[in-house]
RODO-2510 file (C-alpha; in nm, 4 decimals, decimal comma):
residues 374
     n   res          X          Y          Z
     1     m    -0,9945     7,2234    -9,3686
     2     p    -0,7955     7,1592    -9,0451
     3     e    -0,6829     6,7988    -9,0006
     4     y    -0,5981     6,6450    -8,6634
     5     w    -0,3996     6,3255    -8,6082
     6     f    -0,4257     6,0857    -8,3144
     7     n    -0,2127     5,7895    -8,2095
     8     y    -0,4292     5,4778    -8,2417
     9     g    -0,2702     5,1502    -8,1379
    10     v     0,0539     5,1277    -8,3361
    11     t    -0,0691     5,3571    -8,6133
    12     e    -0,2374     5,6971    -8,6504
    13     v    -0,5848     5,8095    -8,7530
    14     s    -0,6999     6,1515    -8,8670
    15     m    -1,0055     6,3729    -8,8392
    16     e    -1,0931     6,6706    -9,0578
    17     v    -1,2969     6,9526    -8,9067
    18     p    -1,4779     7,2030    -9,1295
    19     e    -1,3339     7,5529    -9,0923
    20     e    -1,6702     7,7023    -8,9987
    21     i    -1,6842     7,4877    -8,6826
    22     s    -1,5638     7,6698    -8,3718
    23     q    -1,2597     7,4629    -8,2730
    24     r    -0,9593     7,4790    -8,0441
    25     k    -0,6707     7,2394    -8,0075
    26     l    -0,5578     7,2143    -7,6463
    27     d    -0,1795     7,2178    -7,6311
    28     f     0,0637     7,2193    -7,3440
    29     k     0,4179     7,3465    -7,3619
    30     q     0,6615     7,0628    -7,4282
    31     s     0,9657     7,0975    -7,2061
    32     g     1,3102     7,0349    -7,3433
    33     i     1,5594     6,8126    -7,1655
    34     d     1,8277     6,9987    -6,9734
    35     e     2,1425     6,8100    -7,0747
    36     a     2,3091     6,9075    -6,7470
    37     i     2,0616     6,6785    -6,5716
    38     w     2,2698     6,3709    -6,6504
    39     h     2,5638     6,5062    -6,4530
    40     r     2,3336     6,5854    -6,1609
    41     l     2,1875     6,2366    -6,1778
    42     r     2,5397     6,0943    -6,1606
    43     s     2,5940     6,2903    -5,8389
    44     f     2,2595     6,1608    -5,7167
    45     a     2,3744     5,8030    -5,7852
    46     e     2,6822     5,8679    -5,5731
    47     e     2,4561     5,9910    -5,2923
    48     v     2,2520     5,6707    -5,3130
    49     l     2,5692     5,4614    -5,3018
    50     s     2,6839     5,6467    -4,9945
    51     e     2,3480     5,5796    -4,8311
    52     a     2,3719     5,2100    -4,9171
    53     g     2,7244     5,1685    -4,7842
    54     g     2,8141     4,8145    -4,8816
    55     g     2,4520     4,7017    -4,8795
    56     g     2,1975     4,6366    -5,1507
    57     i     2,0188     4,8884    -5,3710
    58     a     1,6566     4,8212    -5,4649
    59     i     1,5151     5,0010    -5,7689
    60     l     1,1396     4,9920    -5,8230
    61     y     1,0826     5,0871    -6,1865
    62     d     0,7288     5,1749    -6,2966
    63     y     0,6875     5,1262    -6,6732
    64     v     0,4250     5,2852    -6,8987
    65     e     0,5923     5,3201    -7,2365
    66     e     0,9312     5,3860    -7,3914
    67     d     1,0128     5,7315    -7,2646
    68     l     1,2640     5,9347    -7,0679
    69     s     1,2258     5,7202    -6,7561
    70     l     1,3990     5,4289    -6,9326
    71     s     1,6976     5,6490    -7,0115
    72     i     1,7108     5,7511    -6,6459
    73     l     1,6976     5,3889    -6,5331
    74     k     1,9819     5,2977    -6,7676
    75     h     2,1904     5,5980    -6,6580
    76     l     2,1582     5,5162    -6,2883
    77     i     2,2322     5,1461    -6,3355
    78     e     2,5398     5,2280    -6,5416
    79     s     2,6528     5,4714    -6,2720
    80     f     2,6227     5,1980    -6,0079
    81     i     2,8047     4,9471    -6,2291
    82     e     3,0922     5,1912    -6,2874
    83     e     3,1267     5,2146    -5,9094
    84     e     3,1395     4,8339    -5,8908
    85     a     2,7983     4,8115    -5,7239
    86     g     2,6178     4,6399    -6,0103
    87     e     2,5918     4,3070    -5,8315
    88     r     2,4136     4,4763    -5,5425
    89     i     2,1223     4,6062    -5,7526
    90     t     1,7777     4,4472    -5,7354
    91     l     1,5490     4,5686    -6,0155
    92     l     1,1814     4,5384    -5,9220
    93     t     0,9330     4,6322    -6,1921
    94     t     0,5708     4,7339    -6,2132
    95     c     0,3393     4,8213    -6,5026
    96     w     0,0211     4,8939    -6,3073
    97     r    -0,1137     5,1371    -6,5691
    98     l    -0,1050     4,8748    -6,8469
    99     y    -0,3039     4,5616    -6,9327
   100     q    -0,1744     4,2794    -6,7143
   101     a    -0,1768     4,0046    -6,9811
   102     n     0,1037     4,1564    -7,1883
   103     r     0,2517     4,4424    -6,9893
   104     m     0,5617     4,2528    -6,8728
   105     e     0,6243     4,1558    -7,2353
   106     h     0,6268     4,5251    -7,3322
   107     l     0,8617     4,6008    -7,0461
   108     g     1,1003     4,3178    -7,1331
   109     r     1,1322     4,4363    -7,4933
   110     s     1,1969     4,7928    -7,3810
   111     l     1,4637     4,6951    -7,1273
   112     k     1,6410     4,4925    -7,3969
   113     k     1,6171     4,7796    -7,6449
   114     y     1,7783     5,0167    -7,3951
   115     g     2,0551     4,7685    -7,3152
   116     i     1,9483     4,7094    -6,9553
   117     s     2,0644     4,3564    -6,8805
   118     i     1,9934     4,3311    -6,5073
   119     k     1,7219     4,0748    -6,4426
   120     a     1,3833     4,2397    -6,3897
   121     i     1,1631     4,0980    -6,1131
   122     d     0,7867     4,1526    -6,1124
   123     a     0,7297     4,3405    -5,7853
   124     s     0,3882     4,1798    -5,7380
   125     k     0,5480     3,8345    -5,7249
   126     t     0,8097     3,9097    -5,4613
   127     e     0,7919     3,7767    -5,1074
   128     k     0,6173     4,0184    -4,8708
   129     t     0,6775     4,0914    -4,5061
   130     y     0,4800     4,3056    -4,2613
   131     f     0,6041     4,6576    -4,1952
   132     h     0,3858     4,8623    -3,9587
   133     g     0,0792     4,6667    -4,0622
   134     v     0,1441     4,6820    -4,4387
   135     e     0,2807     4,3931    -4,6442
   136     v     0,5919     4,5203    -4,8243
   137     s     0,8228     4,3492    -5,0727
   138     k     1,1024     4,1956    -4,8672
   139     q     1,3593     4,2804    -5,1337
   140     f     1,2559     4,6454    -5,1268
   141     l     1,2367     4,6578    -4,7486
   142     d     1,5691     4,4844    -4,6806
   143     a     1,7753     4,6986    -4,9178
   144     s     2,0114     4,9560    -4,7696
   145     a     1,8989     5,2167    -5,0238
   146     r     1,5789     5,2301    -5,2281
   147     i     1,4727     5,4239    -5,5375
   148     v     1,1379     5,4519    -5,7160
   149     i     1,1610     5,5570    -6,0826
   150     t     0,8415     5,6498    -6,2650
   151     g     0,6761     5,8930    -6,5021
   152     s     0,4242     6,1306    -6,3416
   153     e     0,1039     6,2482    -6,5060
   154     l    -0,2564     6,3297    -6,4304
   155     h    -0,4950     6,0382    -6,3744
   156     g    -0,8687     6,0707    -6,4168
   157     l    -0,9578     5,8563    -6,1161
   158     l    -0,6627     5,8959    -5,8789
   159     e    -0,5812     6,2612    -5,9632
   160     s    -0,2223     6,1615    -6,0380
   161     a    -0,0170     5,8623    -6,1442
   162     s     0,3103     5,9277    -5,9723
   163     i     0,5474     5,8042    -5,7035
   164     k     0,2978     5,6971    -5,4396
   165     e     0,0851     5,5139    -5,6961
   166     a     0,3905     5,3342    -5,8347
   167     l     0,4785     5,2124    -5,4862
   168     i     0,1295     5,1233    -5,3674
   169     l    -0,0442     4,9979    -5,6830
   170     g     0,2545     4,8371    -5,8509
   171     g     0,2812     4,5231    -5,6420
   172     a     0,5621     4,6226    -5,4043
   173     l     0,2877     4,6392    -5,1415
   174     n    -0,0063     4,4103    -5,0765
   175     l    -0,2884     4,6403    -4,9774
   176     e    -0,6509     4,5730    -4,8934
   177     f    -0,8404     4,8716    -5,0246
   178     g    -1,1195     5,0157    -4,8156
   179     g    -1,4288     5,1970    -4,9380
   180     d    -1,2496     5,5019    -5,0800
   181     l    -0,9585     5,4196    -5,3080
   182     g    -0,7906     5,7581    -5,2754
   183     d    -0,8049     5,7498    -4,8955
   184     s    -0,6574     5,3974    -4,8940
   185     i    -0,3644     5,5057    -5,1120
   186     k    -0,3038     5,8174    -4,9036
   187     s    -0,3111     5,6207    -4,5791
   188     a    -0,0709     5,3545    -4,7068
   189     w     0,1662     5,6210    -4,8406
   190     e     0,1747     5,7967    -4,5033
   191     e     0,2426     5,4678    -4,3259
   192     i     0,5280     5,3662    -4,5539
   193     a     0,6908     5,6899    -4,6717
   194     g     0,6965     5,8334    -4,3222
   195     r     0,8809     5,5323    -4,1795
   196     l     1,0786     5,3808    -4,4680
   197     p     1,3161     5,6318    -4,6279
   198     f     1,3639     5,6035    -5,0030
   199     y     1,4502     5,8160    -5,3025
   200     a     1,2461     5,8916    -5,6124
   201     v     1,3201     5,9974    -5,9682
   202     t     1,0259     6,1009    -6,1825
   203     t     0,9589     6,2746    -6,5117
   204     v     0,6917     6,5293    -6,5915
   205     n     0,6786     6,6320    -6,9565
   206     e     1,0559     6,5726    -6,9964
   207     e     1,1410     6,7600    -6,6786
   208     i     1,3168     6,5410    -6,4214
   209     y     1,2698     6,5605    -6,0451
   210     f     1,4700     6,3557    -5,7971
   211     g     1,5603     6,3359    -5,4295
   212     e     1,3853     6,2193    -5,1134
   213     a     1,0570     6,0575    -5,2130
   214     e     0,8158     6,2583    -4,9978
   215     k     0,9651     6,5879    -5,1125
   216     v     0,9603     6,4897    -5,4793
   217     e     0,6021     6,3613    -5,4566
   218     s     0,4841     6,6907    -5,3072
   219     e     0,6673     6,8990    -5,5679
   220     v     0,5415     6,6960    -5,8612
   221     s     0,1804     6,7027    -5,7378
   222     s     0,1977     7,0817    -5,7371
   223     v     0,3459     7,0899    -6,0893
   224     l     0,0745     6,8624    -6,2278
   225     r    -0,2007     7,0797    -6,0818
   226     s    -0,0501     7,4079    -6,1964
   227     k     0,0634     7,3160    -6,5486
   228     f    -0,1709     7,0444    -6,6721
   229     v    -0,5111     7,1469    -6,5353
   230     i    -0,6239     7,3872    -6,8072
   231     p    -0,9191     7,6298    -6,7963
   232     v    -1,1292     7,6207    -7,1138
   233     e    -1,4186     7,8159    -7,2551
   234     d    -1,7612     7,6534    -7,2818
   235     a    -1,7855     7,3833    -7,5462
   236     e    -2,0368     7,1155    -7,6386
   237     i    -1,7810     6,8581    -7,7610
   238     i    -1,4337     6,7448    -7,6625
   239     i    -1,2352     6,4756    -7,8425
   240     m    -0,9156     6,3344    -7,6918
   241     g    -0,6679     6,0766    -7,8160
   242     g    -0,5985     5,7765    -7,5954
   243     g    -0,2219     5,7866    -7,6454
   244     g    -0,1681     5,4883    -7,8738
   245     h    -0,0090     5,1535    -7,7934
   246     p     0,0396     5,0359    -7,5213
   247     r    -0,1662     5,3024    -7,3432
   248     d    -0,4826     5,2374    -7,5435
   249     s    -0,4559     4,8573    -7,5608
   250     t    -0,7726     4,7942    -7,3532
   251     l    -1,0816     4,9782    -7,2371
   252     q    -0,9575     4,9339    -6,8809
   253     n    -0,6433     5,1325    -6,9680
   254     v    -0,8281     5,4363    -7,1013
   255     l    -1,1423     5,4622    -6,8886
   256     h    -0,9688     5,6935    -6,6435
   257     l    -0,9580     5,9574    -6,9205
   258     l    -1,3287     6,0147    -6,8617
   259     g    -1,2325     6,1585    -6,5247
   260     l    -0,9928     6,4025    -6,6912
   261     l    -1,2682     6,5197    -6,9269
   262     k    -1,5845     6,5089    -6,7167
   263     d    -1,5785     6,8838    -6,6389
   264     s    -1,4564     6,9965    -6,9807
   265     v    -1,7891     7,0405    -7,1647
   266     v    -2,1284     7,1937    -7,0876
   267     e    -2,3996     6,9897    -6,9181
   268     g    -2,5269     6,7341    -7,1652
   269     g    -2,2144     6,7775    -7,3783
   270     l    -2,0208     6,4981    -7,5475
   271     i    -1,6885     6,3417    -7,4479
   272     g    -1,5144     6,1551    -7,7293
   273     i    -1,2091     5,9305    -7,6878
   274     i    -1,0028     5,7780    -7,9692
   275     a    -0,8547     5,4518    -7,8405
   276     e    -0,8077     5,1295    -8,0344
   277     c    -0,8430     4,8785    -7,7433
   278     k    -0,7229     4,5942    -7,9660
   279     d    -0,6691     4,3669    -7,6621
   280     g    -1,0311     4,3967    -7,5555
   281     l    -1,2000     4,5176    -7,2418
   282     g    -0,9266     4,4378    -6,9904
   283     s    -0,8322     4,1870    -6,7226
   284     d    -1,0527     3,8970    -6,6165
   285     s    -1,1249     4,0596    -6,2806
   286     f    -1,2138     4,3892    -6,4511
   287     l    -1,4461     4,2050    -6,6887
   288     e    -1,6106     4,0218    -6,3999
   289     s    -1,6728     4,3507    -6,2183
   290     l    -1,8106     4,5016    -6,5366
   291     l    -2,0503     4,2125    -6,6034
   292     k    -2,1488     4,1123    -6,2504
   293     g    -2,0849     4,4201    -6,0392
   294     g    -1,8959     4,4153    -5,7135
   295     g    -1,5195     4,4148    -5,7043
   296     r    -1,2976     4,6685    -5,5350
   297     g    -0,9930     4,8848    -5,5791
   298     l    -0,8865     5,0480    -5,9042
   299     e    -1,0943     4,8269    -6,1329
   300     r    -1,4202     4,8943    -5,9521
   301     g    -1,3373     5,2644    -5,9309
   302     l    -1,2908     5,2889    -6,3075
   303     i    -1,6268     5,1261    -6,3754
   304     e    -1,8062     5,3534    -6,1305
   305     l    -1,6360     5,6558    -6,2876
   306     a    -1,7462     5,5536    -6,6385
   307     k    -2,1061     5,5026    -6,5301
   308     e    -2,1149     5,8321    -6,3431
   309     v    -1,9820     6,0309    -6,6400
   310     a    -2,2144     5,8535    -6,8855
   311     e    -2,5131     5,9608    -6,6744
   312     e    -2,4165     6,3286    -6,6955
   313     k    -2,2638     6,3525    -7,0434
   314     r    -2,2786     6,1738    -7,3768
   315     v    -1,9761     5,9492    -7,4186
   316     a    -1,8488     5,8120    -7,7500
   317     f    -1,5398     5,6137    -7,8514
   318     t    -1,3579     5,5529    -8,1758
   319     t    -1,2435     5,1978    -8,1086
   320     s    -1,2156     4,8430    -8,2371
   321     l    -1,4316     4,7143    -7,9499
   322     p    -1,7771     4,5716    -8,0325
   323     k    -2,0164     4,8668    -8,0337
   324     s    -2,3048     4,6733    -7,8771
   325     i    -2,0939     4,5752    -7,5752
   326     l    -1,9953     4,9358    -7,5077
   327     k    -2,3539     5,0519    -7,5372
   328     d    -2,5061     4,7761    -7,3255
   329     l    -2,2489     4,7788    -7,0451
   330     l    -2,1560     5,1449    -7,0101
   331     n    -2,3920     5,3446    -7,2342
   332     i    -2,0994     5,4460    -7,4567
   333     r    -2,1476     5,4929    -7,8306
   334     g    -1,8829     5,3299    -8,0513
   335     f    -1,7546     5,4338    -8,3948
   336     d    -1,4989     5,2922    -8,6358
   337     a    -1,3320     5,6214    -8,7277
   338     p    -1,2844     5,9686    -8,5736
   339     q    -1,4676     6,1262    -8,8669
   340     e    -1,7784     5,9197    -8,7860
   341     l    -1,7590     6,0297    -8,4223
   342     l    -1,7361     6,3947    -8,5277
   343     t    -2,0264     6,3614    -8,7723
   344     y    -2,2412     6,2083    -8,4966
   345     s    -2,1457     6,4915    -8,2584
   346     l    -2,2293     6,7677    -8,5046
   347     r    -2,5596     6,6019    -8,5884
   348     i    -2,6570     6,6279    -8,2216
   349     y    -2,5317     6,9782    -8,1461
   350     s    -2,5440     7,1317    -8,4962
   351     r    -2,2629     7,3012    -8,6818
   352     n    -2,2803     7,5846    -8,4298
   353     a    -2,1233     7,3521    -8,1739
   354     r    -1,7960     7,4454    -8,0050
   355     l    -1,5265     7,1783    -8,0244
   356     l    -1,2169     7,1133    -7,8117
   357     i    -0,9464     6,8723    -7,9312
   358     s    -0,6527     6,7146    -7,7491
   359     d    -0,4313     6,4654    -7,9301
   360     k    -0,2569     6,3494    -7,6102
   361     p    -0,4080     6,2283    -7,2796
   362     k    -0,1906     6,4579    -7,0692
   363     i    -0,4194     6,7405    -6,9580
   364     k    -0,7336     6,8027    -6,7554
   365     p    -0,9523     7,0735    -6,9132
   366     i    -1,1888     7,2500    -6,6714
   367     r    -1,4708     7,4799    -6,7827
   368     s    -1,4348     7,8415    -6,6771
   369     r    -1,8013     7,8367    -6,5713
   370     t    -1,9045     8,1172    -6,8031
   371     p    -2,2808     8,1691    -6,8541
   372     e    -2,4459     7,9281    -7,0949
   373     r    -2,4944     8,0552    -7,4489
   374     s    -2,8587     8,0878    -7,5484
***
């Protein structure tokens, strides 16, 4: 009997699927790191130093989890220090994809683990100044050279979490969002990136892209669409892992996954997510929007996405959250274990159901639109 494992908080949970069930695990090819990249990044650091002259270098680092981006950050900082420019570095940090109550704590531990001793400054708490109608971090704006370092991946609400999101949602900018969140982000990016030159370094599945920010953003967007949007055959059920800690620490963190999965199963099909959410629902402002309505920006967009998907599909979570709260607020069924979620799914669709499984929240499966099976 096939057994599938999912990261769940700081541990793992498993699910066994009977062999007679039609099942497919959705994999993507894991890239290997090209070791020559570190030499090229050293040359890139020299280019940044030349751009800066004797002036300051501002690094905006967007943290999600301990991954390749931390190694890149350390490598670049060490390159600057070797060139006696360490005292000119300002390290601004953002963790916009994580729960705000403890995200800086995660970041601090990771920086220490990687031996990065430069003081990290929360970008959202820096002084802002107006630049072409947008409030921008003064420390980022006033630097002679600027770099954004982030990991890039698909996002179920924003389409991508990449360079422009790191800059605009991470606190380096103060932005009043209009009615459409995507349009607001696009507009702010065009205002800033077109007038304020900066570099970017980003990772996609262990591949590293770097250079002028606008060029890198365009290249990475194309890669995400071509490699991580996956056509799938018709299926009644999909079950995806939430990524484990810290990605699955709150409901707010993982709700965007519903956007990745909303077109993956047949009409009336079931979307299952395995996410511990041990820190609860999310931020106070997210909770207020969830309970009272209203709100704006990313938090409101996530709630609207969840409600929209729950109207069209069945949605179920394996989670530590109270099951009644999920059901009452978002019409989401809750279960204590993946096996219970699977049993519930097969009871609805029978053992003739077709099942898709993804143990990592990295892909967007899209139905091939084949005719419905009778």
